N, CA, C and O atoms as a CHARMM CRD file, in Angstrom:
* protein
*
  328
    1    1 MET  N    -42.45600  64.46900  48.20300 PROA 1      0.00000
    2    1 MET  CA   -42.06300  63.45200  49.16100 PROA 1      0.00000
    3    1 MET  C    -40.80500  62.75700  48.64800 PROA 1      0.00000
    4    1 MET  O    -40.73500  62.34500  47.49000 PROA 1      0.00000
    5    2 GLN  N    -39.83200  62.63800  49.51500 PROA 2      0.00000
    6    2 GLN  CA   -38.58600  61.98900  49.14700 PROA 2      0.00000
    7    2 GLN  C    -38.70000  60.48300  49.34300 PROA 2      0.00000
    8    2 GLN  O    -39.28300  60.01300  50.32000 PROA 2      0.00000
    9    3 THR  N    -38.14600  59.75100  48.42100 PROA 3      0.00000
   10    3 THR  CA   -38.11800  58.30400  48.51000 PROA 3      0.00000
   11    3 THR  C    -36.66700  57.86700  48.61700 PROA 3      0.00000
   12    3 THR  O    -35.81200  58.33900  47.86700 PROA 3      0.00000
   13    4 TYR  N    -36.39600  56.97600  49.53900 PROA 4      0.00000
   14    4 TYR  CA   -35.04500  56.46200  49.70300 PROA 4      0.00000
   15    4 TYR  C    -35.01000  55.01800  49.22600 PROA 4      0.00000
   16    4 TYR  O    -35.93700  54.24200  49.45500 PROA 4      0.00000
   17    5 VAL  N    -33.91400  54.68300  48.55700 PROA 5      0.00000
   18    5 VAL  CA   -33.74200  53.34600  48.02200 PROA 5      0.00000
   19    5 VAL  C    -32.54600  52.69700  48.71500 PROA 5      0.00000
   20    5 VAL  O    -31.47100  53.29100  48.80000 PROA 5      0.00000
   21    6 VAL  N    -32.73800  51.49400  49.20000 PROA 6      0.00000
   22    6 VAL  CA   -31.65400  50.74800  49.83700 PROA 6      0.00000
   23    6 VAL  C    -31.19100  49.69700  48.84900 PROA 6      0.00000
   24    6 VAL  O    -31.99000  48.90100  48.35500 PROA 6      0.00000
   25    7 SER  N    -29.90100  49.69600  48.56200 PROA 7      0.00000
   26    7 SER  CA   -29.33700  48.70400  47.65300 PROA 7      0.00000
   27    7 SER  C    -28.03000  48.21800  48.23900 PROA 7      0.00000
   28    7 SER  O    -27.64700  48.62600  49.33500 PROA 7      0.00000
   29    8 GLN  N    -27.35000  47.35500  47.52400 PROA 8      0.00000
   30    8 GLN  CA   -26.06400  46.85300  47.99500 PROA 8      0.00000
   31    8 GLN  C    -25.02700  47.97300  48.05300 PROA 8      0.00000
   32    8 GLN  O    -24.04400  47.87600  48.78800 PROA 8      0.00000
   33    9 ARG  N    -25.24400  49.02100  47.28700 PROA 9      0.00000
   34    9 ARG  CA   -24.31300  50.15200  47.26400 PROA 9      0.00000
   35    9 ARG  C    -24.62700  51.19000  48.32700 PROA 9      0.00000
   36    9 ARG  O    -23.92100  52.19500  48.41800 PROA 9      0.00000
   37   10 GLY  N    -25.64600  50.98800  49.12400 PROA 10     0.00000
   38   10 GLY  CA   -25.97100  51.93400  50.18000 PROA 10     0.00000
   39   10 GLY  C    -27.37100  52.49200  50.02900 PROA 10     0.00000
   40   10 GLY  O    -28.20600  51.93700  49.31400 PROA 10     0.00000
   41   11 VAL  N    -27.61400  53.59300  50.70900 PROA 11     0.00000
   42   11 VAL  CA   -28.91700  54.24300  50.68100 PROA 11     0.00000
   43   11 VAL  C    -28.78700  55.52500  49.87600 PROA 11     0.00000
   44   11 VAL  O    -27.84100  56.28900  50.06300 PROA 11     0.00000
   45   12 HSD  N    -29.74000  55.76000  48.97900 PROA 12     0.00000
   46   12 HSD  CA   -29.73900  57.01500  48.23900 PROA 12     0.00000
   47   12 HSD  C    -31.16600  57.46300  47.97500 PROA 12     0.00000
   48   12 HSD  O    -32.11100  56.67700  48.05500 PROA 12     0.00000
   49   13 MET  N    -31.30000  58.74800  47.65700 PROA 13     0.00000
   50   13 MET  CA   -32.62500  59.28400  47.35300 PROA 13     0.00000
   51   13 MET  C    -32.97200  58.92700  45.91500 PROA 13     0.00000
   52   13 MET  O    -32.11800  58.96900  45.02900 PROA 13     0.00000
   53   14 ALA  N    -34.22600  58.57700  45.69400 PROA 14     0.00000
   54   14 ALA  CA   -34.70400  58.24800  44.35300 PROA 14     0.00000
   55   14 ALA  C    -35.54400  59.40500  43.85000 PROA 14     0.00000
   56   14 ALA  O    -36.33100  59.98300  44.59900 PROA 14     0.00000
   57   15 ASP  N    -35.37500  59.74000  42.58700 PROA 15     0.00000
   58   15 ASP  CA   -36.22900  60.78500  42.02900 PROA 15     0.00000
   59   15 ASP  C    -37.46300  60.14200  41.39900 PROA 15     0.00000
   60   15 ASP  O    -37.58400  58.91700  41.37500 PROA 15     0.00000
   61   16 ALA  N    -38.36400  60.95500  40.89800 PROA 16     0.00000
   62   16 ALA  CA   -39.62700  60.45200  40.33900 PROA 16     0.00000
   63   16 ALA  C    -39.39100  59.48200  39.18900 PROA 16     0.00000
   64   16 ALA  O    -40.12800  58.50700  39.04000 PROA 16     0.00000
   65   17 GLN  N    -38.36500  59.74300  38.37100 PROA 17     0.00000
   66   17 GLN  CA   -38.09400  58.86400  37.23200 PROA 17     0.00000
   67   17 GLN  C    -37.66300  57.48300  37.71200 PROA 17     0.00000
   68   17 GLN  O    -38.08900  56.47400  37.15000 PROA 17     0.00000
   69   18 ASP  N    -36.81200  57.42400  38.76100 PROA 18     0.00000
   70   18 ASP  CA   -36.42300  56.12800  39.32400 PROA 18     0.00000
   71   18 ASP  C    -37.64200  55.36800  39.81900 PROA 18     0.00000
   72   18 ASP  O    -37.78200  54.16900  39.57500 PROA 18     0.00000
   73   19 GLU  N    -38.52800  56.08000  40.51900 PROA 19     0.00000
   74   19 GLU  CA   -39.72800  55.47500  41.08800 PROA 19     0.00000
   75   19 GLU  C    -40.60900  54.88100  39.99100 PROA 19     0.00000
   76   19 GLU  O    -41.11700  53.76900  40.13700 PROA 19     0.00000
   77   20 GLN  N    -40.78800  55.61400  38.90200 PROA 20     0.00000
   78   20 GLN  CA   -41.64300  55.13300  37.81000 PROA 20     0.00000
   79   20 GLN  C    -41.02500  53.93700  37.10600 PROA 20     0.00000
   80   20 GLN  O    -41.74900  53.07200  36.61300 PROA 20     0.00000
   81   21 SER  N    -39.69600  53.87400  37.04800 PROA 21     0.00000
   82   21 SER  CA   -39.05400  52.75900  36.34800 PROA 21     0.00000
   83   21 SER  C    -39.20500  51.44600  37.11000 PROA 21     0.00000
   84   21 SER  O    -39.07200  50.37700  36.51500 PROA 21     0.00000
   85   22 ARG  N    -39.48300  51.50400  38.43700 PROA 22     0.00000
   86   22 ARG  CA   -39.64900  50.28800  39.22900 PROA 22     0.00000
   87   22 ARG  C    -41.07300  49.76900  39.23800 PROA 22     0.00000
   88   22 ARG  O    -41.30900  48.65100  39.69800 PROA 22     0.00000
   89   23 VAL  N    -42.01200  50.52800  38.75600 PROA 23     0.00000
   90   23 VAL  CA   -43.40900  50.10700  38.74900 PROA 23     0.00000
   91   23 VAL  C    -43.61100  49.13800  37.58700 PROA 23     0.00000
   92   23 VAL  O    -43.26700  49.46000  36.45000 PROA 23     0.00000
   93   24 ALA  N    -44.15800  47.97300  37.85600 PROA 24     0.00000
   94   24 ALA  CA   -44.37800  46.96100  36.82700 PROA 24     0.00000
   95   24 ALA  C    -45.50200  47.39100  35.89500 PROA 24     0.00000
   96   24 ALA  O    -46.52600  47.91600  36.33200 PROA 24     0.00000
   97   25 SER  N    -45.29800  47.16500  34.63200 PROA 25     0.00000
   98   25 SER  CA   -46.35000  47.48200  33.66900 PROA 25     0.00000
   99   25 SER  C    -47.42500  46.40100  33.75500 PROA 25     0.00000
  100   25 SER  O    -47.14500  45.29600  34.22000 PROA 25     0.00000
  101   26 PRO  N    -48.65100  46.69900  33.31500 PROA 26     0.00000
  102   26 PRO  CA   -49.71300  45.68400  33.34500 PROA 26     0.00000
  103   26 PRO  C    -49.31800  44.43000  32.57400 PROA 26     0.00000
  104   26 PRO  O    -49.73600  43.32500  32.92000 PROA 26     0.00000
  105   27 LYS  N    -48.51900  44.60300  31.54000 PROA 27     0.00000
  106   27 LYS  CA   -48.07700  43.46900  30.73800 PROA 27     0.00000
  107   27 LYS  C    -47.20100  42.53100  31.57500 PROA 27     0.00000
  108   27 LYS  O    -47.31800  41.31100  31.46200 PROA 27     0.00000
  109   28 GLN  N    -46.31400  43.10100  32.42300 PROA 28     0.00000
  110   28 GLN  CA   -45.42600  42.28900  33.24200 PROA 28     0.00000
  111   28 GLN  C    -46.15300  41.60300  34.38400 PROA 28     0.00000
  112   28 GLN  O    -45.77600  40.50200  34.78300 PROA 28     0.00000
  113   29 VAL  N    -47.18400  42.23300  34.91300 PROA 29     0.00000
  114   29 VAL  CA   -47.89200  41.69900  36.06900 PROA 29     0.00000
  115   29 VAL  C    -48.55100  40.37200  35.75200 PROA 29     0.00000
  116   29 VAL  O    -48.51400  39.46900  36.58800 PROA 29     0.00000
  117   30 GLY  N    -49.15100  40.21300  34.58800 PROA 30     0.00000
  118   30 GLY  CA   -49.85500  38.98800  34.24100 PROA 30     0.00000
  119   30 GLY  C    -48.98000  37.89600  33.68500 PROA 30     0.00000
  120   30 GLY  O    -49.42800  36.75900  33.53300 PROA 30     0.00000
  121   31 ARG  N    -47.73400  38.21800  33.37700 PROA 31     0.00000
  122   31 ARG  CA   -46.84700  37.24400  32.73300 PROA 31     0.00000
  123   31 ARG  C    -46.62300  35.98100  33.55900 PROA 31     0.00000
  124   31 ARG  O    -46.72800  34.89000  32.99700 PROA 31     0.00000
  125   32 PRO  N    -46.31900  36.05600  34.86500 PROA 32     0.00000
  126   32 PRO  CA   -46.10100  34.81000  35.60800 PROA 32     0.00000
  127   32 PRO  C    -47.30700  33.88500  35.60200 PROA 32     0.00000
  128   32 PRO  O    -47.16000  32.66800  35.49700 PROA 32     0.00000
  129   33 ARG  N    -48.50200  34.46000  35.71600 PROA 33     0.00000
  130   33 ARG  CA   -49.70800  33.63400  35.72400 PROA 33     0.00000
  131   33 ARG  C    -49.90300  32.95700  34.36400 PROA 33     0.00000
  132   33 ARG  O    -50.26200  31.78100  34.29800 PROA 33     0.00000
  133   34 ARG  N    -49.66200  33.70600  33.27400 PROA 34     0.00000
  134   34 ARG  CA   -49.79000  33.12300  31.93500 PROA 34     0.00000
  135   34 ARG  C    -48.73900  32.04500  31.72100 PROA 34     0.00000
  136   34 ARG  O    -49.03100  31.00200  31.13500 PROA 34     0.00000
  137   35 SER  N    -47.50900  32.28900  32.19300 PROA 35     0.00000
  138   35 SER  CA   -46.44300  31.29800  32.04400 PROA 35     0.00000
  139   35 SER  C    -46.80000  30.02100  32.78700 PROA 35     0.00000
  140   35 SER  O    -46.60900  28.91700  32.27700 PROA 35     0.00000
  141   36 GLU  N    -47.31900  30.18400  33.99900 PROA 36     0.00000
  142   36 GLU  CA   -47.67900  29.00600  34.78800 PROA 36     0.00000
  143   36 GLU  C    -48.79500  28.22800  34.10300 PROA 36     0.00000
  144   36 GLU  O    -48.75400  26.99800  34.07400 PROA 36     0.00000
  145   37 GLN  N    -49.78100  28.91100  33.55800 PROA 37     0.00000
  146   37 GLN  CA   -50.87000  28.22100  32.86300 PROA 37     0.00000
  147   37 GLN  C    -50.36000  27.53000  31.60700 PROA 37     0.00000
  148   37 GLN  O    -50.78300  26.41600  31.30000 PROA 37     0.00000
  149   38 ALA  N    -49.45500  28.18100  30.87400 PROA 38     0.00000
  150   38 ALA  CA   -48.86400  27.55900  29.68600 PROA 38     0.00000
  151   38 ALA  C    -48.09200  26.30000  30.07500 PROA 38     0.00000
  152   38 ALA  O    -48.13000  25.30300  29.35400 PROA 38     0.00000
  153   39 LEU  N    -47.39600  26.33900  31.20400 PROA 39     0.00000
  154   39 LEU  CA   -46.67300  25.15800  31.67500 PROA 39     0.00000
  155   39 LEU  C    -47.62200  24.02800  32.03500 PROA 39     0.00000
  156   39 LEU  O    -47.38900  22.87100  31.68600 PROA 39     0.00000
  157   40 LEU  N    -48.69000  24.37300  32.73400 PROA 40     0.00000
  158   40 LEU  CA   -49.66400  23.34500  33.11700 PROA 40     0.00000
  159   40 LEU  C    -50.32800  22.72000  31.89500 PROA 40     0.00000
  160   40 LEU  O    -50.52400  21.50600  31.84200 PROA 40     0.00000
  161   41 ASP  N    -50.67200  23.55000  30.91800 PROA 41     0.00000
  162   41 ASP  CA   -51.28100  23.02300  29.68500 PROA 41     0.00000
  163   41 ASP  C    -50.30700  22.11900  28.94500 PROA 41     0.00000
  164   41 ASP  O    -50.68000  21.04100  28.48200 PROA 41     0.00000
  165   42 ALA  N    -49.05600  22.56300  28.83300 PROA 42     0.00000
  166   42 ALA  CA   -48.04500  21.77000  28.13700 PROA 42     0.00000
  167   42 ALA  C    -47.76900  20.46900  28.89200 PROA 42     0.00000
  168   42 ALA  O    -47.64600  19.40900  28.27900 PROA 42     0.00000
  169   43 ALA  N    -47.67300  20.54800  30.21900 PROA 43     0.00000
  170   43 ALA  CA   -47.41200  19.34700  31.01800 PROA 43     0.00000
  171   43 ALA  C    -48.54200  18.33800  30.85100 PROA 43     0.00000
  172   43 ALA  O    -48.29500  17.14100  30.70000 PROA 43     0.00000
  173   44 ALA  N    -49.76900  18.81800  30.87600 PROA 44     0.00000
  174   44 ALA  CA   -50.90500  17.90600  30.71100 PROA 44     0.00000
  175   44 ALA  C    -50.83500  17.20500  29.35700 PROA 44     0.00000
  176   44 ALA  O    -51.04400  15.99500  29.27100 PROA 44     0.00000
  177   45 ALA  N    -50.54000  17.96300  28.30100 PROA 45     0.00000
  178   45 ALA  CA   -50.45600  17.37500  26.96400 PROA 45     0.00000
  179   45 ALA  C    -49.32200  16.36100  26.87300 PROA 45     0.00000
  180   45 ALA  O    -49.49200  15.28300  26.30300 PROA 45     0.00000
  181   46 VAL  N    -48.16500  16.70600  27.43500 PROA 46     0.00000
  182   46 VAL  CA   -47.01500  15.79400  27.38500 PROA 46     0.00000
  183   46 VAL  C    -47.27700  14.55800  28.24000 PROA 46     0.00000
  184   46 VAL  O    -46.92800  13.44800  27.83800 PROA 46     0.00000
  185   47 PHE  N    -47.88200  14.73100  29.40400 PROA 47     0.00000
  186   47 PHE  CA   -48.17900  13.58100  30.26000 PROA 47     0.00000
  187   47 PHE  C    -49.15800  12.62100  29.57700 PROA 47     0.00000
  188   47 PHE  O    -49.03700  11.40500  29.73100 PROA 47     0.00000
  189   48 VAL  N    -50.11600  13.15100  28.83300 PROA 48     0.00000
  190   48 VAL  CA   -51.06100  12.29600  28.11100 PROA 48     0.00000
  191   48 VAL  C    -50.32200  11.52500  27.00900 PROA 48     0.00000
  192   48 VAL  O    -50.56300  10.33600  26.80100 PROA 48     0.00000
  193   49 GLU  N    -49.42000  12.22200  26.30900 PROA 49     0.00000
  194   49 GLU  CA   -48.69200  11.59400  25.20200 PROA 49     0.00000
  195   49 GLU  C    -47.62700  10.60400  25.68600 PROA 49     0.00000
  196   49 GLU  O    -47.50100   9.50200  25.15300 PROA 49     0.00000
  197   50 SER  N    -46.85200  11.02300  26.72100 PROA 50     0.00000
  198   50 SER  CA   -45.65900  10.26100  27.09400 PROA 50     0.00000
  199   50 SER  C    -45.65500   9.72800  28.51400 PROA 50     0.00000
  200   50 SER  O    -44.71900   9.02700  28.89700 PROA 50     0.00000
  201   51 GLY  N    -46.65800  10.03300  29.29800 PROA 51     0.00000
  202   51 GLY  CA   -46.69200   9.59600  30.69500 PROA 51     0.00000
  203   51 GLY  C    -46.04300  10.61200  31.61300 PROA 51     0.00000
  204   51 GLY  O    -45.38800  11.55000  31.15800 PROA 51     0.00000
  205   52 VAL  N    -46.23200  10.41600  32.91500 PROA 52     0.00000
  206   52 VAL  CA   -45.72700  11.38100  33.88700 PROA 52     0.00000
  207   52 VAL  C    -44.21600  11.33900  34.05000 PROA 52     0.00000
  208   52 VAL  O    -43.64700  12.20600  34.71400 PROA 52     0.00000
  209   53 ASP  N    -43.56200  10.36000  33.46400 PROA 53     0.00000
  210   53 ASP  CA   -42.10300  10.29200  33.52400 PROA 53     0.00000
  211   53 ASP  C    -41.44300  10.99300  32.33800 PROA 53     0.00000
  212   53 ASP  O    -40.23300  10.87100  32.14400 PROA 53     0.00000
  213   54 ALA  N    -42.21300  11.71400  31.55600 PROA 54     0.00000
  214   54 ALA  CA   -41.67400  12.43800  30.40200 PROA 54     0.00000
  215   54 ALA  C    -40.63100  13.44500  30.86700 PROA 54     0.00000
  216   54 ALA  O    -40.76100  14.00600  31.95600 PROA 54     0.00000
  217   55 PRO  N    -39.59700  13.68500  30.06100 PROA 55     0.00000
  218   55 PRO  CA   -38.55500  14.63800  30.44400 PROA 55     0.00000
  219   55 PRO  C    -39.11000  16.06500  30.58800 PROA 55     0.00000
  220   55 PRO  O    -39.97200  16.49800  29.82300 PROA 55     0.00000
  221   56 VAL  N    -38.59200  16.77000  31.58200 PROA 56     0.00000
  222   56 VAL  CA   -39.01300  18.15300  31.81200 PROA 56     0.00000
  223   56 VAL  C    -38.68800  19.01500  30.59000 PROA 56     0.00000
  224   56 VAL  O    -39.43400  19.94200  30.27400 PROA 56     0.00000
  225   57 ARG  N    -37.58800  18.72100  29.90700 PROA 57     0.00000
  226   57 ARG  CA   -37.22800  19.52000  28.71800 PROA 57     0.00000
  227   57 ARG  C    -38.28800  19.40200  27.62600 PROA 57     0.00000
  228   57 ARG  O    -38.47600  20.33500  26.84600 PROA 57     0.00000
  229   58 GLU  N    -38.97900  18.26700  27.56300 PROA 58     0.00000
  230   58 GLU  CA   -40.06000  18.09100  26.59300 PROA 58     0.00000
  231   58 GLU  C    -41.24200  19.01900  26.94100 PROA 58     0.00000
  232   58 GLU  O    -41.86400  19.60000  26.05200 PROA 58     0.00000
  233   59 ILE  N    -41.53300  19.14500  28.21300 PROA 59     0.00000
  234   59 ILE  CA   -42.60100  20.04400  28.66700 PROA 59     0.00000
  235   59 ILE  C    -42.21600  21.48800  28.38200 PROA 59     0.00000
  236   59 ILE  O    -43.03700  22.27200  27.90700 PROA 59     0.00000
  237   60 ALA  N    -40.96100  21.84100  28.67200 PROA 60     0.00000
  238   60 ALA  CA   -40.48300  23.19900  28.42400 PROA 60     0.00000
  239   60 ALA  C    -40.58300  23.54300  26.94200 PROA 60     0.00000
  240   60 ALA  O    -41.02000  24.63500  26.58100 PROA 60     0.00000
  241   61 ALA  N    -40.18100  22.61800  26.09500 PROA 61     0.00000
  242   61 ALA  CA   -40.24300  22.85700  24.64700 PROA 61     0.00000
  243   61 ALA  C    -41.68500  23.05800  24.19400 PROA 61     0.00000
  244   61 ALA  O    -41.97600  23.95900  23.40800 PROA 61     0.00000
  245   62 LYS  N    -42.57900  22.22000  24.69000 PROA 62     0.00000
  246   62 LYS  CA   -43.99700  22.32900  24.31500 PROA 62     0.00000
  247   62 LYS  C    -44.58600  23.65800  24.77600 PROA 62     0.00000
  248   62 LYS  O    -45.41600  24.24300  24.08000 PROA 62     0.00000
  249   63 ALA  N    -44.15400  24.14500  25.96700 PROA 63     0.00000
  250   63 ALA  CA   -44.66700  25.41100  26.50400 PROA 63     0.00000
  251   63 ALA  C    -43.96300  26.61700  25.88900 PROA 63     0.00000
  252   63 ALA  O    -44.44000  27.74500  26.01200 PROA 63     0.00000
  253   64 GLY  N    -42.83300  26.38400  25.22900 PROA 64     0.00000
  254   64 GLY  CA   -42.09100  27.48800  24.63500 PROA 64     0.00000
  255   64 GLY  C    -41.32500  28.31500  25.66100 PROA 64     0.00000
  256   64 GLY  O    -41.14500  29.52100  25.49200 PROA 64     0.00000
  257   65 VAL  N    -40.87300  27.64900  26.73400 PROA 65     0.00000
  258   65 VAL  CA   -40.11300  28.32700  27.78400 PROA 65     0.00000
  259   65 VAL  C    -38.84700  27.52500  28.06600 PROA 65     0.00000
  260   65 VAL  O    -38.69500  26.39900  27.59300 PROA 65     0.00000
  261   66 GLY  N    -37.94700  28.11600  28.83600 PROA 66     0.00000
  262   66 GLY  CA   -36.74500  27.41900  29.25800 PROA 66     0.00000
  263   66 GLY  C    -37.03400  26.53600  30.46000 PROA 66     0.00000
  264   66 GLY  O    -38.05500  26.69300  31.13000 PROA 66     0.00000
  265   67 MET  N    -36.13500  25.61900  30.72200 PROA 67     0.00000
  266   67 MET  CA   -36.33500  24.72300  31.85700 PROA 67     0.00000
  267   67 MET  C    -36.31500  25.48100  33.18400 PROA 67     0.00000
  268   67 MET  O    -36.98200  25.07800  34.13600 PROA 67     0.00000
  269   68 GLY  N    -35.56300  26.56200  33.25200 PROA 68     0.00000
  270   68 GLY  CA   -35.52900  27.36600  34.47100 PROA 68     0.00000
  271   68 GLY  C    -36.89300  27.91600  34.82600 PROA 68     0.00000
  272   68 GLY  O    -37.22900  28.04300  36.00300 PROA 68     0.00000
  273   69 THR  N    -37.68300  28.24400  33.81100 PROA 69     0.00000
  274   69 THR  CA   -39.03800  28.75300  34.05500 PROA 69     0.00000
  275   69 THR  C    -39.89700  27.68700  34.71400 PROA 69     0.00000
  276   69 THR  O    -40.67500  27.97900  35.62200 PROA 69     0.00000
  277   70 ILE  N    -39.75400  26.46400  34.25900 PROA 70     0.00000
  278   70 ILE  CA   -40.52100  25.37100  34.86800 PROA 70     0.00000
  279   70 ILE  C    -40.14000  25.22200  36.33600 PROA 70     0.00000
  280   70 ILE  O    -41.01100  25.14500  37.20200 PROA 70     0.00000
  281   71 TYR  N    -38.83100  25.18200  36.61700 PROA 71     0.00000
  282   71 TYR  CA   -38.39000  24.98800  37.99600 PROA 71     0.00000
  283   71 TYR  C    -38.67700  26.20300  38.87700 PROA 71     0.00000
  284   71 TYR  O    -38.77100  26.06200  40.09700 PROA 71     0.00000
  285   72 ARG  N    -38.81700  27.38300  38.29100 PROA 72     0.00000
  286   72 ARG  CA   -39.19200  28.56500  39.07100 PROA 72     0.00000
  287   72 ARG  C    -40.62800  28.42800  39.57100 PROA 72     0.00000
  288   72 ARG  O    -40.93500  28.80300  40.70200 PROA 72     0.00000
  289   73 HSD  N    -41.50100  27.89300  38.72800 PROA 73     0.00000
  290   73 HSD  CA   -42.91100  27.72700  39.10200 PROA 73     0.00000
  291   73 HSD  C    -43.15400  26.42900  39.86500 PROA 73     0.00000
  292   73 HSD  O    -43.97900  26.38900  40.77800 PROA 73     0.00000
  293   74 PHE  N    -42.44500  25.37800  39.49900 PROA 74     0.00000
  294   74 PHE  CA   -42.63800  24.04800  40.08600 PROA 74     0.00000
  295   74 PHE  C    -41.24600  23.48000  40.43500 PROA 74     0.00000
  296   74 PHE  O    -40.63100  22.80100  39.61200 PROA 74     0.00000
  297   75 PRO  N    -40.75700  23.75600  41.64700 PROA 75     0.00000
  298   75 PRO  CA   -39.39400  23.34700  42.00400 PROA 75     0.00000
  299   75 PRO  C    -39.13200  21.83900  41.95400 PROA 75     0.00000
  300   75 PRO  O    -37.98500  21.42100  41.79400 PROA 75     0.00000
  301   76 THR  N    -40.17000  21.02300  42.08700 PROA 76     0.00000
  302   76 THR  CA   -39.96600  19.57300  42.03200 PROA 76     0.00000
  303   76 THR  C    -40.95400  18.95000  41.04100 PROA 76     0.00000
  304   76 THR  O    -42.00800  19.51600  40.75000 PROA 76     0.00000
  305   77 ARG  N    -40.59400  17.79000  40.54100 PROA 77     0.00000
  306   77 ARG  CA   -41.47000  17.08600  39.59200 PROA 77     0.00000
  307   77 ARG  C    -42.83000  16.77200  40.21600 PROA 77     0.00000
  308   77 ARG  O    -43.84900  16.98400  39.55900 PROA 77     0.00000
  309   78 PRO  N    -42.89000  16.27600  41.45500 PROA 78     0.00000
  310   78 PRO  CA   -44.22400  15.99800  42.03200 PROA 78     0.00000
  311   78 PRO  C    -45.13000  17.22400  42.06600 PROA 78     0.00000
  312   78 PRO  O    -46.34200  17.10000  41.88900 PROA 78     0.00000
  313   79 GLU  N    -44.55600  18.41100  42.29200 PROA 79     0.00000
  314   79 GLU  CA   -45.38800  19.62600  42.28300 PROA 79     0.00000
  315   79 GLU  C    -45.97500  19.87900  40.89900 PROA 79     0.00000
  316   79 GLU  O    -47.11600  20.32300  40.77100 PROA 79     0.00000
  317   80 LEU  N    -45.19600  19.59800  39.87800 PROA 80     0.00000
  318   80 LEU  CA   -45.67200  19.78000  38.50000 PROA 80     0.00000
  319   80 LEU  C    -46.73900  18.73100  38.16900 PROA 80     0.00000
  320   80 LEU  O    -47.75200  19.04200  37.54200 PROA 80     0.00000
  321   81 VAL  N    -46.50600  17.50600  38.59000 PROA 81     0.00000
  322   81 VAL  CA   -47.45400  16.42800  38.29100 PROA 81     0.00000
  323   81 VAL  C    -48.80200  16.68200  38.97600 PROA 81     0.00000
  324   81 VAL  O    -49.85600  16.48800  38.37100 PROA 81     0.00000
  325   82 VAL  N    -48.75900  17.10900  40.21800 PROA 82     0.00000
  326   82 VAL  CA   -50.00100  17.36800  40.96700 PROA 82     0.00000
  327   82 VAL  C    -50.71500  18.53900  40.32400 PROA 82     0.00000
  328   82 VAL  O    -51.78500  18.93800  40.78400 PROA 82     0.00000
């Protein structure tokens, strides 16, 4: 069975190797959920220590992630607090 891939460069046929390279490994599939839980755990700890007005960078540091990761999961501070 032929698979076609649409990209910014146009449409082309994908071979089996291309198809396999796009399949997420089990390790990658669980990563967002683990990252989100790590953020929630870190936020809870920081909020207890410093209050809900604590800097987002402090939460990111405690979770061991970049600030972009926090905003990817929780685009606004109220979403993180809730």
